[in-house]
C-alpha positions, 0 to 999 in steps of 0.5 A: 544938882547935876555935878557932885565932887567928893574927891579927896575926902575920907570916903575910903580907907585912909592911913596917915601913919598915925590913924587908920580910917575906913570910910567906905560906908559913906561911898557905899551909901552914895553908890546905892543912891547913885542907882536912882539919881536922875539928874546927876551927870558927873560924880567925882569921888577920886582920891578916896582909896575906894579900890576894894571889891566891896566898894566896886560891887556896890558902884558896879551895880549902881552903874548898871542901873543908872541911866544918866551919869556921864562922868565918873572919877574913881581915882585912888591915891595908890596902894593902901592896906586892904586894896583889891584893885583887881576885884574893884575893876572887875566889878566896875567893868560889869557896871560899865558893860551895862551902862549906856550913858557913861562917857568918861571914867577915871581909874588912875592909881587903883592897882587894877592888875591884869584880870581887872584890866582885861575885864575893863578893856572888854567893857570899854570896847563895848562902849567904843563900838556901841552905836548911840545917839550923839550930836554928830551922829557918830555913835557913843564913845567912852573916854577913859583913864587908867593911867599910868598904864597906857594899855587902855588909853585908846579913845573911840571916835 
């Protein structure tokens, strides 16, 4: 299997007004497994409200060790009780900094804030400028999405 889409499930913290659900244990297990998955090139866990420092730490460590994942969607649904978008982003940035395979990262609606954006920008800059093998021989690029903020929407070539 090279692609896994678990988007819009109950893997994060959910509150539908009647019931609150914390499904972070599932994404933590996925993050731990991600470190050693050798065939998975695309993972979409967007829409699951994952932006907590706990989940960020697990996924960041997994990204740092994973050598094949190219596309990762961690998009949220917006603000939720217990959100720590800044801690989440800082932890993800540590993983991005060490990962050499990632080419696409989506972090929309994760409440990232200034420090998280700064850490991500520094990690992303490493990818935009880092040389690496590509079909055209122009070096590796990392496209990323931190919408709705255009602050980090630059695409490397």
